[in-house]
PASEBA-1860 file (N, C-alpha, C; in nm, 3 decimals):
! residues 205
1> MTTDSGRN> -1.147/2.767/0.630/-1.208/2.851/0.523/-1.357/2.844/0.536 ~ -1.427/2.958/0.511/-1.572/2.962/0.522/-1.632/3.002/0.387 ~ -1.734/2.928/0.346/-1.804/2.959/0.218/-1.901/3.076/0.236 ~ -1.964/3.124/0.125/-2.058/3.229/0.130/-2.179/3.191/0.214 ~ -2.209/3.059/0.218/-2.318/3.015/0.296/-2.291/3.002/0.446 ~ -2.167/3.030/0.481/-2.127/3.024/0.621/-2.082/2.887/0.666 ~ -2.073/2.793/0.575/-2.027/2.655/0.609/-1.874/2.652/0.615 ~ -1.821/2.580/0.712/-1.682/2.562/0.721/-1.637/2.442/0.637
9> IIILCIII> -1.529/2.455/0.561/-1.483/2.349/0.476/-1.337/2.318/0.504 ~ -1.294/2.201/0.470/-1.159/2.156/0.490/-1.095/2.129/0.354 ~ -0.974/2.178/0.331/-0.899/2.153/0.209/-0.780/2.060/0.246 ~ -0.771/1.946/0.183/-0.664/1.852/0.214/-0.586/1.829/0.087 ~ -0.456/1.843/0.092/-0.370/1.818/-0.023/-0.270/1.707/0.015 ~ -0.275/1.597/-0.050/-0.185/1.481/-0.021/-0.096/1.459/-0.138 ~ 0.033/1.448/-0.106/0.134/1.422/-0.209/0.172/1.275/-0.204 ~ 0.146/1.200/-0.314/0.173/1.058/-0.306/0.307/1.028/-0.369
17> QPATLKVT> 0.362/0.911/-0.334/0.483/0.860/-0.398/0.441/0.778/-0.519 ~ 0.445/0.836/-0.639/0.392/0.769/-0.756/0.477/0.653/-0.804 ~ 0.410/0.559/-0.863/0.479/0.445/-0.926/0.386/0.384/-1.032 ~ 0.439/0.295/-1.110/0.351/0.225/-1.206/0.364/0.078/-1.188 ~ 0.260/0.011/-1.221/0.250/-0.135/-1.208/0.207/-0.188/-1.348 ~ 0.295/-0.263/-1.411/0.265/-0.312/-1.548/0.231/-0.462/-1.533 ~ 0.110/-0.498/-1.568/0.069/-0.640/-1.575/0.104/-0.695/-1.706 ~ 0.192/-0.794/-1.712/0.240/-0.857/-1.836/0.162/-0.983/-1.875
25> SPGLLKDV> 0.093/-1.043/-1.777/0.005/-1.153/-1.806/-0.087/-1.173/-1.687 ~ -0.208/-1.227/-1.709/-0.265/-1.276/-1.840/-0.301/-1.164/-1.932 ~ -0.334/-1.204/-2.055/-0.367/-1.105/-2.156/-0.484/-1.013/-2.121 ~ -0.581/-1.065/-2.045/-0.695/-0.985/-2.014/-0.664/-0.864/-1.926 ~ -0.556/-0.875/-1.851/-0.516/-0.767/-1.757/-0.397/-0.690/-1.807 ~ -0.345/-0.723/-1.923/-0.221/-0.654/-1.971/-0.249/-0.506/-1.986 ~ -0.171/-0.426/-1.907/-0.188/-0.281/-1.913/-0.091/-0.220/-1.811 ~ -0.082/-0.090/-1.810/-0.003/-0.020/-1.709/-0.100/0.055/-1.618
33> YECAIGNF> -0.082/0.033/-1.486/-0.171/0.090/-1.385/-0.094/0.179/-1.290 ~ -0.162/0.274/-1.231/-0.098/0.359/-1.132/-0.106/0.286/-0.998 ~ -0.007/0.313/-0.913/-0.008/0.261/-0.773/0.066/0.364/-0.692 ~ 0.061/0.346/-0.557/0.129/0.438/-0.471/0.222/0.361/-0.381 ~ 0.348/0.400/-0.382/0.452/0.333/-0.298/0.445/0.377/-0.156 ~ 0.453/0.283/-0.061/0.459/0.318/0.081/0.589/0.391/0.114 ~ 0.587/0.468/0.218/0.704/0.546/0.253/0.778/0.495/0.376 ~ 0.759/0.368/0.409/0.816/0.315/0.532/0.920/0.200/0.514
41> WVPQYGGT> 0.952/0.167/0.389/1.055/0.065/0.369/1.189/0.132/0.339 ~ 1.290/0.053/0.327/1.424/0.101/0.289/1.423/0.122/0.141 ~ 1.402/0.244/0.089/1.379/0.266/-0.051/1.501/0.250/-0.143 ~ 1.478/0.193/-0.256/1.577/0.189/-0.362/1.523/0.268/-0.480 ~ 1.534/0.400/-0.470/1.473/0.484/-0.569/1.537/0.463/-0.705 ~ 1.453/0.462/-0.805/1.499/0.437/-0.939/1.502/0.292/-0.977 ~ 1.425/0.209/-0.906/1.430/0.064/-0.928/1.302/0.007/-0.988 ~ 1.316/-0.114/-1.033/1.201/-0.192/-1.081/1.213/-0.333/-1.025
49> MVGTVLYP> 1.099/-0.408/-1.026/1.100/-0.545/-0.980/0.993/-0.622/-1.058 ~ 1.030/-0.741/-1.092/0.938/-0.829/-1.163/0.898/-0.946/-1.072 ~ 0.772/-0.979/-1.067/0.730/-1.091/-0.986/0.594/-1.147/-1.028 ~ 0.548/-1.247/-0.955/0.419/-1.309/-0.982/0.336/-1.294/-0.857 ~ 0.205/-1.269/-0.873/0.118/-1.237/-0.761/0.059/-1.362/-0.704 ~ 0.055/-1.360/-0.566/-0.009/-1.470/-0.493/-0.107/-1.407/-0.388 ~ -0.233/-1.454/-0.394/-0.330/-1.409/-0.299/-0.352/-1.524/-0.197 ~ -0.307/-1.510/-0.076/-0.309/-1.626/0.023/-0.450/-1.672/0.052
57> KANQKVCK> -0.460/-1.799/0.077/-0.593/-1.854/0.108/-0.633/-1.821/0.255 ~ -0.533/-1.794/0.334/-0.559/-1.757/0.472/-0.482/-1.629/0.504 ~ -0.525/-1.552/0.608/-0.459/-1.432/0.650/-0.453/-1.335/0.534 ~ -0.568/-1.312/0.470/-0.574/-1.233/0.343/-0.552/-1.082/0.365 ~ -0.566/-1.038/0.486/-0.534/-0.899/0.517/-0.389/-0.885/0.564 ~ -0.320/-0.998/0.577/-0.182/-1.002/0.618/-0.156/-0.927/0.748 ~ -0.251/-0.935/0.840/-0.237/-0.870/0.966/-0.177/-0.961/1.072 ~ -0.154/-1.089/1.038/-0.090/-1.185/1.129/0.032/-1.244/1.067
65> SFEDVEIS> 0.116/-1.304/1.147/0.233/-1.370/1.097/0.190/-1.497/1.014 ~ 0.259/-1.519/0.905/0.224/-1.634/0.821/0.279/-1.764/0.885 ~ 0.360/-1.754/0.988/0.401/-1.873/1.058/0.280/-1.942/1.123 ~ 0.183/-1.861/1.162/0.063/-1.915/1.226/-0.018/-2.004/1.132 ~ -0.005/-1.980/0.999/-0.082/-2.058/0.904/0.010/-2.137/0.815 ~ 0.134/-2.141/0.850/0.237/-2.225/0.780/0.239/-2.195/0.631 ~ 0.254/-2.070/0.598/0.260/-2.024/0.459/0.392/-1.955/0.439 ~ 0.464/-1.987/0.331/0.587/-1.919/0.297/0.583/-1.869/0.154
73> FLTKPGGM> 0.646/-1.752/0.133/0.652/-1.692/-0.002/0.793/-1.688/-0.054 ~ 0.882/-1.767/-0.001/1.018/-1.769/-0.049/1.021/-1.816/-0.191 ~ 1.102/-1.754/-0.270/1.112/-1.788/-0.413/1.176/-1.926/-0.429 ~ 1.113/-2.012/-0.508/1.162/-2.146/-0.533/1.268/-2.137/-0.642 ~ 1.367/-2.231/-0.646/1.468/-2.229/-0.747/1.405/-2.222/-0.889 ~ 1.447/-2.126/-0.970/1.394/-2.111/-1.101/1.260/-2.040/-1.106 ~ 1.206/-2.002/-0.993/1.076/-1.935/-0.988/1.092/-1.782/-0.985 ~ 0.979/-1.716/-1.001/0.978/-1.571/-0.997/0.957/-1.524/-0.853
81> PIFVLADR> 1.007/-1.408/-0.818/0.976/-1.352/-0.685/0.823/-1.338/-0.666 ~ 0.780/-1.353/-0.546/0.636/-1.346/-0.516/0.594/-1.211/-0.460 ~ 0.488/-1.154/-0.523/0.425/-1.034/-0.473/0.297/-1.081/-0.401 ~ 0.286/-1.053/-0.273/0.170/-1.092/-0.197/0.058/-0.989/-0.217 ~ -0.061/-1.033/-0.248/-0.177/-0.944/-0.261/-0.251/-0.945/-0.129 ~ -0.270/-0.830/-0.067/-0.338/-0.822/0.061/-0.457/-0.731/0.053 ~ -0.559/-0.764/0.130/-0.678/-0.678/0.138/-0.653/-0.568/0.242 ~ -0.703/-0.447/0.215/-0.688/-0.338/0.303/-0.780/-0.344/0.427
89> GDCYFTLR> -0.737/-0.293/0.543/-0.825/-0.288/0.657/-0.770/-0.366/0.779 ~ -0.811/-0.319/0.897/-0.788/-0.386/1.027/-0.653/-0.372/1.089 ~ -0.551/-0.339/1.016/-0.416/-0.320/1.077/-0.337/-0.223/0.996 ~ -0.225/-0.180/1.049/-0.134/-0.080/0.987/-0.075/-0.141/0.860 ~ -0.053/-0.054/0.757/0.016/-0.096/0.641/0.156/-0.153/0.677 ~ 0.220/-0.090/0.773/0.355/-0.132/0.810/0.357/-0.274/0.866 ~ 0.259/-0.312/0.937/0.248/-0.450/0.995/0.229/-0.549/0.881 ~ 0.147/-0.513/0.781/0.131/-0.601/0.666/0.263/-0.626/0.597
97> AWNAHNAG> 0.338/-0.515/0.572/0.463/-0.526/0.502/0.562/-0.610/0.580 ~ 0.564/-0.595/0.711/0.655/-0.672/0.796/0.621/-0.821/0.794 ~ 0.491/-0.854/0.797/0.451/-0.994/0.793/0.485/-1.055/0.658 ~ 0.463/-0.982/0.547/0.500/-1.033/0.417/0.650/-1.049/0.404 ~ 0.725/-0.952/0.457/0.868/-0.955/0.455/0.918/-1.080/0.528 ~ 0.869/-1.112/0.645/0.912/-1.223/0.721/0.875/-1.355/0.656 ~ 0.772/-1.357/0.572/0.731/-1.479/0.506/0.808/-1.501/0.375 ~ 0.896/-1.411/0.338/0.978/-1.426/0.224/0.929/-1.364/0.097
105> AAAILVAD> 0.821/-1.280/0.107/0.771/-1.215/-0.015/0.871/-1.111/-0.068 ~ 0.869/-1.087/-0.198/0.954/-0.986/-0.257/0.889/-0.849/-0.252 ~ 0.756/-0.845/-0.243/0.683/-0.717/-0.238/0.543/-0.745/-0.189 ~ 0.471/-0.644/-0.150/0.332/-0.656/-0.111/0.245/-0.555/-0.183 ~ 0.141/-0.600/-0.238/0.041/-0.514/-0.301/-0.084/-0.511/-0.215 ~ -0.125/-0.394/-0.173/-0.242/-0.381/-0.090/-0.357/-0.330/-0.177 ~ -0.463/-0.407/-0.185/-0.578/-0.366/-0.268/-0.677/-0.288/-0.184 ~ -0.707/-0.168/-0.230/-0.798/-0.081/-0.157/-0.934/-0.148/-0.140
113> DRIEPLIT> -1.004/-0.111/-0.032/-1.134/-0.172/-0.010/-1.250/-0.082/-0.045 ~ -1.219/0.032/-0.112/-1.323/0.120/-0.163/-1.270/0.197/-0.282 ~ -1.363/0.254/-0.357/-1.324/0.333/-0.475/-1.289/0.473/-0.429 ~ -1.162/0.510/-0.442/-1.115/0.639/-0.400/-0.975/0.669/-0.460 ~ -0.927/0.791/-0.456/-0.795/0.821/-0.510/-0.689/0.750/-0.426 ~ -0.574/0.718/-0.488/-0.464/0.653/-0.416/-0.400/0.747/-0.323 ~ -0.347/0.692/-0.210/-0.270/0.773/-0.116/-0.139/0.702/-0.089 ~ -0.041/0.775/-0.033/0.082/0.710/0.011/0.057/0.646/0.145
121> MDTPEEEN> 0.091/0.516/0.158/0.075/0.449/0.283/0.178/0.506/0.383 ~ 0.128/0.546/0.500/0.215/0.619/0.595/0.261/0.533/0.706 ~ 0.359/0.591/0.782/0.407/0.528/0.904/0.334/0.575/1.024 ~ 0.294/0.484/1.115/0.225/0.525/1.234/0.313/0.619/1.315 ~ 0.246/0.720/1.380/0.319/0.813/1.458/0.312/0.789/1.608 ~ 0.214/0.707/1.651/0.199/0.683/1.793/0.326/0.614/1.844 ~ 0.357/0.643/1.973/0.483/0.588/2.029/0.476/0.438/2.032 ~ 0.361/0.379/2.068/0.356/0.237/2.079/0.359/0.168/1.942
129> AQVDYLQN> 0.355/0.249/1.834/0.360/0.187/1.701/0.502/0.200/1.644 ~ 0.587/0.270/1.709/0.726/0.288/1.658/0.814/0.174/1.704 ~ 0.778/0.055/1.657/0.855/-0.063/1.697/0.975/-0.083/1.604 ~ 1.064/-0.167/1.652/1.193/-0.185/1.580/1.179/-0.230/1.437 ~ 1.071/-0.306/1.406/1.062/-0.365/1.269/1.047/-0.258/1.163 ~ 1.003/-0.134/1.199/0.985/-0.031/1.099/1.113/-0.002/1.027 ~ 1.225/-0.017/1.097/1.353/0.010/1.035/1.410/-0.105/0.955 ~ 1.339/-0.220/0.959/1.391/-0.344/0.901/1.308/-0.389/0.782
137> ITIPSALI> 1.206/-0.320/0.747/1.128/-0.359/0.627/1.207/-0.325/0.499 ~ 1.234/-0.427/0.423/1.321/-0.404/0.304/1.245/-0.438/0.174 ~ 1.117/-0.472/0.181/1.039/-0.496/0.057/0.952/-0.383/0.027 ~ 0.931/-0.352/-0.106/0.842/-0.243/-0.142/0.694/-0.277/-0.118 ~ 0.619/-0.178/-0.086/0.474/-0.194/-0.065/0.406/-0.096/-0.159 ~ 0.304/-0.140/-0.227/0.227/-0.057/-0.321/0.080/-0.071/-0.298 ~ 0.010/0.043/-0.293/-0.133/0.044/-0.282/-0.192/0.050/-0.422 ~ -0.284/-0.041/-0.450/-0.349/-0.043/-0.582/-0.500/-0.018/-0.561
145> NKALGDNI> -0.566/0.024/-0.670/-0.710/0.055/-0.653/-0.791/-0.071/-0.644 ~ -0.916/-0.055/-0.596/-1.001/-0.169/-0.574/-1.029/-0.252/-0.702 ~ -1.055/-0.180/-0.811/-1.089/-0.248/-0.933/-0.978/-0.340/-0.981 ~ -0.853/-0.293/-0.973/-0.741/-0.378/-1.018/-0.728/-0.497/-0.921 ~ -0.740/-0.471/-0.792/-0.732/-0.579/-0.695/-0.836/-0.684/-0.718 ~ -0.960/-0.643/-0.745/-1.066/-0.739/-0.771/-1.036/-0.819/-0.899 ~ -0.984/-0.754/-1.000/-0.957/-0.824/-1.128/-0.845/-0.925/-1.113 ~ -0.745/-0.891/-1.035/-0.634/-0.982/-1.011/-0.681/-1.105/-0.936
153> KKELSKGE> -0.765/-1.084/-0.835/-0.822/-1.197/-0.760/-0.905/-1.284/-0.852 ~ -0.980/-1.226/-0.943/-1.062/-1.303/-1.031/-0.978/-1.391/-1.120 ~ -0.871/-1.336/-1.176/-0.784/-1.417/-1.265/-0.713/-1.524/-1.186 ~ -0.669/-1.496/-1.066/-0.602/-1.597/-0.984/-0.698/-1.712/-0.951 ~ -0.826/-1.677/-0.923/-0.925/-1.779/-0.891/-0.951/-1.877/-1.005 ~ -0.921/-1.830/-1.129/-0.935/-1.911/-1.249/-0.811/-1.995/-1.278 ~ -0.710/-1.980/-1.197/-0.584/-2.054/-1.211/-0.481/-1.984/-1.301 ~ -0.508/-1.858/-1.340/-0.414/-1.785/-1.423/-0.294/-1.735/-1.338
161> MVNINLDW> -0.183/-1.720/-1.401/-0.067/-1.656/-1.336/-0.066/-1.507/-1.369 ~ -0.060/-1.424/-1.266/-0.057/-1.280/-1.286/0.084/-1.232/-1.263 ~ 0.153/-1.190/-1.368/0.286/-1.143/-1.360/0.293/-0.989/-1.371 ~ 0.379/-0.933/-1.285/0.382/-0.790/-1.273/0.524/-0.734/-1.275 ~ 0.535/-0.615/-1.335/0.661/-0.537/-1.327/0.626/-0.410/-1.248 ~ 0.682/-0.398/-1.129/0.662/-0.283/-1.044/0.773/-0.181/-1.071 ~ 0.737/-0.061/-1.104/0.839/0.038/-1.144/0.820/0.167/-1.060 ~ 0.917/0.194/-0.981/0.909/0.318/-0.898/1.019/0.414/-0.931
169> REALPHPD> 1.062/0.415/-1.059/1.171/0.505/-1.100/1.131/0.654/-1.092 ~ 1.003/0.682/-1.094/0.957/0.821/-1.081/0.926/0.862/-0.938 ~ 0.942/0.769/-0.845/0.914/0.797/-0.707/1.035/0.861/-0.643 ~ 1.035/0.991/-0.626/1.149/1.063/-0.570/1.131/1.089/-0.423 ~ 1.232/1.078/-0.341/1.217/1.101/-0.199/1.197/1.246/-0.166 ~ 1.118/1.272/-0.062/1.106/1.406/-0.007/1.230/1.435/0.076 ~ 1.266/1.559/0.102/1.388/1.590/0.179/1.387/1.526/0.317 ~ 1.270/1.511/0.378/1.266/1.455/0.510/1.228/1.307/0.509
177> ERVEYEFW> 1.217/1.248/0.387/1.191/1.105/0.373/1.059/1.061/0.430 ~ 0.960/1.150/0.429/0.829/1.118/0.480/0.727/1.166/0.383 ~ 0.610/1.102/0.391/0.492/1.155/0.311/0.460/1.295/0.364 ~ 0.415/1.380/0.272/0.385/1.519/0.310/0.243/1.553/0.271 ~ 0.171/1.617/0.357/0.042/1.668/0.324/0.013/1.797/0.401 ~ -0.071/1.881/0.339/-0.111/2.008/0.400/-0.256/1.994/0.446 ~ -0.283/2.042/0.563/-0.416/2.033/0.621/-0.464/2.172/0.661 ~ -0.564/2.223/0.593/-0.621/2.353/0.626/-0.755/2.329/0.692
185> TSPLRFLT> -0.776/2.395/0.804/-0.903/2.370/0.874/-0.967/2.497/0.921 ~ -1.082/2.488/0.974/-1.159/2.603/1.025/-1.109/2.650/1.155 ~ -1.122/2.781/1.189/-1.090/2.829/1.321/-1.173/2.756/1.433 ~ -1.292/2.709/1.393/-1.375/2.637/1.486/-1.328/2.490/1.479 ~ -1.210/2.463/1.538/-1.140/2.335/1.520/-1.226/2.216/1.564 ~ -1.306/2.235/1.668/-1.385/2.121/1.720/-1.478/2.067/1.618 ~ -1.515/2.147/1.516/-1.609/2.102/1.414/-1.539/2.003/1.315 ~ -1.407/2.014/1.303/-1.334/1.936/1.203/-1.237/1.835/1.263
193> LDLAINIQ> -1.232/1.831/1.398/-1.133/1.741/1.460/-1.159/1.597/1.427 ~ -1.286/1.551/1.432/-1.318/1.411/1.400/-1.277/1.375/1.257 ~ -1.299/1.470/1.161/-1.258/1.443/1.023/-1.107/1.432/1.011 ~ -1.037/1.521/1.083/-0.892/1.514/1.080/-0.836/1.381/1.132 ~ -0.901/1.332/1.239/-0.858/1.204/1.297/-0.881/1.094/1.195 ~ -1.000/1.097/1.130/-1.032/0.992/1.035/-0.944/0.991/0.913 ~ -0.901/1.109/0.870/-0.806/1.120/0.757/-0.674/1.058/0.793 ~ -0.622/1.090/0.917/-0.494/1.034/0.954/-0.499/0.882/0.968
201> VRLLL> -0.607/0.829/1.023/-0.622/0.680/1.034/-0.628/0.622/0.898 ~ -0.691/0.681/0.801/-0.704/0.626/0.666/-0.568/0.613/0.598 ~ -0.473/0.700/0.635/-0.339/0.693/0.578/-0.259/0.580/0.633 ~ -0.302/0.520/0.739/-0.221/0.419/0.807/-0.275/0.279/0.790 ~ -0.404/0.262/0.750/-0.461/0.127/0.747/-0.488/0.076/0.604
END
């Protein structure tokens, strides 16, 4: 599309998988927040999950196996399921989910690293990224905004327990079970190719 000034513009429409995240404690954070469910796990649409948040002292982007740092998130007898809080960046969302899954986490919350609208965390399309584990991720993943992530970390650093109810009952599957977005670009494609690449990468990391 071209404006009156002759400038080429791009219109991007992204459809997210909506969900809500209700913080039940501590009192300072009690509220209902929006989040975006990833589209690469084995979905149980219409579900909810209650857990307590843990922000690991090591491997905070969850880009490596927790076996390397001897950390486990398996639920202890009588304890609540653990939601791992991860920082965004450096690796695919899917790899983070797989590492959290293998460490025994019940879910993973990815805190955005910048102030921006939420997006659906996507599956890598490159052939070398289509590894077997993508079909074996069974824990939900949710992207939360930076402000909420920072506030959760602050409360955890004070020794508070952050308990959450993750609700994805409104997250309905698309017919092809993938995130969907429309990308409109200029006929002068070379002018917008770099932006298109950057947008695709942002959906994956």
